[in-house]
Every structure is written in structure tokens, then in C-alpha cells.
N, C-alpha and C positions, 0 to 999 in steps of 0.2 A: 398520541403523535399526530400532529396535524399535517406536517410536510416531511418528505423523505430527505435523507442526507444529500441526494443528488439534486433535489430542488433547491435546497439552501446553497449548495456549492455553485450551481449554475447561476442563481441570482447574484451571488457574491462576485462571480467572474464577470457577469454582464455589467455590474456597476463599476468595474475597473480594478477590482481586487487590490485596492489601496489598503495599507496597514492601518490607516485612520478609520476604516470601516469595520474593522474586526470587532470593536466594542459594540457597534450597532448590530452586527450579525448575532453575537452571543446574547445581546439584549432581546432581539426578536425571538431567538430560540427559547429563551427563558420565559418570555411572555406566552409563547405557544405551548409550553410544557415539553419542549423537545431538547432541552439541554443535555439529557442523558445520551444523546447520539452525537455529541460534539466531536468525539474522536473519529467517527465515520465521516463527518462533514469535513474535518481538517484533511483527512486522507483523500477524500474526493476532490477537494480544492487543489491539493498537491498533484493529483493525477491530471486534472484539467490544465493546470499551469504547465506541467511538463509536456503534455500533448500539444498545447498551444505553440510551444517552441520546437515541435517536431520530434519529440522523444517519447519514451515509454517509462512508466513507473514499474521497476522490476524489484521484486522482493525475493531475496534468497535466504532460505532457512536451512541451517546446517544442524545436524544432530550433535556435533561436537565443535568446539572452538577450532578455527583454522589458523595456521600460521600466516603471517602477512604475505609471504610469497605465494602460497596457494590461493589465498583470497584474491590477490591482485591478478593472478592468472585467470581466474574465473571472471572477474569484473572486466578484464580487458576484452572479453568476447562480446561485450555490448558496446553500443554507440556512445559517442561523447555527449550527446544530448539526453541520453537516458539517465534517469535518477535511480541509482542502485541503493537499496537498503538491505543490509545483511543482519541476521540475528541468529542466535543459537537457540534451538528448540529441542531439548533432550527427548521429548516424547516421540521424536522421529526414529529413535533407537540407533539407526545408522543411515548414512546417505544424506540426501538434500532434497529440497523442494524449491522450485523456481516458479514464481507467479508473475505474469506480465499484465499490467493494467487491471488487475483484479478479475480478469476474464479467462486468461489462458494459464494452464498449470502443467508443469512437468514434474511429476512426483517420482523421484528415484530413491525413495527412502524405504527402509525395511518395514516400517509400520504401514506404508502405503501398499507394499507388496503383500503383506500379511492380510490386510483388509480386503484386497482383491481376491486373494486366495480363499478366504473364508466367507465371502459375501454371497 
């Protein structure tokens, strides 16, 4: 790995983040042997784009699938500029985990509580 995902994302954003440049980005990553981290790069680009418009990238992981009403109620707690990504992650056992901008985490899952208890 020659460059980090943040380096690639930052360079892409500085060049204007045009969709026509995506092929060039992946071409450079392949040339440098960094194509394996493409998902991290895409996630970082998404985070930077949302941040540029004054929002936050918020990932909400639920232990079980939520009905539409419950999911919308949780999503409504965030701003309109925020990008909300929800997913089901059964290994949480019960509860949820909220991650903002990949930096801040609120873990209200049973697996998180068990991990703290036995750590």
C-alpha cells in the first residue's frame, strides 16, 4: 500500500470530484497496488462530500430489521444535510450502534455491553 484511503479521497476531492475522474482514480490505485482498499476510498469520498455540504455521514447498525416507522423516527433525529446509512448487523445481538463520520460511536448494543463487561 503506497497511499492511504484518506490520501486518495482527498486528492479526488481536490480535483473536483467529477464522475469522469473515477476511472482515473481506480487506475492510479491499481497502478500503486492499492485497489484492495477501494471500498475505504469510496466511503472516505462520501464522508468528505457530505462534510463539504455541512452534513455528517451517519451509519446506523441495527441488530434486527426495523419497521419503516421506527427507522424513520430514528433518522428524523438527524439533520437534512446528513447522509444516513442503515444496515442490519445480527452480531450486535440486540440494540443498535451509531457511528458519525467514522470517528464518534454510540454503542447501545448487547454485544457492546458484554464486551465492556468482560474486557
